[in-house]
N, C-alpha and C positions, 0 to 999 in steps of 0.2 A: 636861732634855735639850735640847740646842741642835741646830739643823739648819744644816749648813754648805752654802752654795750655791756650787757651782763656777762658773767662768766660762761653760762651755757651758750650764749650767742657767740662769744669769742671762741669757745671750744668748737662749736659747730663750724665756724669759719675755718678753723685750723684743720678740721677733719675733711671738709669738702673742697678746700682749695686754698691757695695762698691768700693771706690777709696780713696787712701791715700791723694790725693791732694784736695779733695772736701769734704765739710761738708754737711750733710743732711740738707734739709730745715726744718724750724720749723714746728711742727705738724699742727699748725693752717692753714698753706697754702700748706702742702704737698698734693700730688695727687698719692697715692700708686696705682700701677697697671695700670697707664696711661703712654703712650709713647709720646715722643716729635714729633710734626709735624713740628714746626718751632720755632726758637728762634731769636728775633730781638732786636736791640738797638733802643731806642726812645730818641729823643731830642726835647724839647718843653717847655711848660709852663702850670702851673696850674692856672686857672683864678678864682678870687674871687670877690664877690660883697659885698659892705657894706650894711648890713641889720639890722633892729631892731630885737633883740632876744625876747624870751618869757618874759624876764624881762624888755623889752623896751629899753635896752641899745644897742647901735650900736656895731656890731662886724663883722669881715670878715667871710663870708659864702662861702664855695666852690661852684663854678658854673659849671665849665667844664674844661676838659683837651684839649690842642691843641698840638699835637706832630707829628713829622715826624718819620716814621718807617724806619730803615736802616738795610741793610744786606751787609756786606763787604764794608761799606762806601757808598753804593748806596741807594738812596731812593726807597723803594718798596711799600710804603703805608702811611696811616695816621691814627691817633687816635684822636677821637673827642667826643663831648657830646653824651651821651646815657647810658653808654660808648660804642662807636663803634670802631672797628678796621677794616680797609678796605685796601685791597691790590690792586696793579695795575692790577692783573689778573682778577679783577671783583668780587672776593669772599670777603664777609664781615660777621662779627659776632657782636652781642650785648651781653654784659655780665652783671651779677648781682653779687655784692659782696657776698661771702660765707665764708670768713675768712680773718683775717689780723694779722699782727705782726708788732711791731714798726720798723721804719727805723733805720739805724746804729747811727745817731746823731739826736739831737733835731730839726735840720732844714730839715731832710729828711722825705718825706711822707712815710706812711706805706707800707710794702710789702703786697700784696693782693693775694687772690685766688678768682677767679670769675667763676661762672657757666654760660655757654652760654645759652641764653634764646631765641635767634632768629638768623637766617642765611639769607643771601641774595647772589645771584649769585652762581657761580660754580668755584671752583679752590682750591688752597692750604688750605684755611680755612674751606672748606666744612665739613670735618669730626671732626673738633675741638669741644670738649665738656667742656674743662676747660682752663682758662688763668691764668697764674701767673705773677704778677708784682714783680720783685726782684731787688736787687742791686740799690735801689733808691738813688739819690743824689739831695738834694734841694727839692723845691716844696712847702715847708711850708711858709706861709706869716707871717711876723712879723710886729708889730706896730699897732697902733690904727687906726680905721677908724672914720672919722668925719662927713661924708656927705652921707646919704642914697642914694643908686643908683650909687655910685662911684665904678669903677672897678679897680683892680690891678692884676698883674700877677707875679708869682714866677717861675723863670726858674727851670727846672728839667731834669734829665735824668733817665732812667731805662732800664731794660731788660724785655721784654715780652716773655714768653714762652707759646706756644700754644700746648695743649695736646689733645690726644684722648684716649678713653677707649679701652682696649684690645690690 
């Protein structure tokens, strides 16, 4: 009989103690001393808008994420502009980037550490103080933008780990 470790299980092992199967997270997004409240998979898109930069040239600028949060293949919430994470139990948090490290490939958005800046409702996310976005796939937009105000999205997936202090 073999035991299959899932990404959240391996991540949990990396966060709570040494594990041969899991590598520690990069220091820029690590959350030492914090424990996992919830780990979910996200599927969605990073939305970009064509805007003039400081140099006057048009370039794609990140606008917002739109993603479904999944646990064991079931939808349990959503992730959207703010950035906000909202669960079906009514709890929600807003985060602010506190650290990042590059994704695995040139088309993968960065891994992030976010500090919770606001909470709504009561439920699973109520005690959360830190959010990590890891194991990203896709999400970066490639190509030139030619018309200001145009929108384009880049599909992505990631794992979001919700942590609390203590």
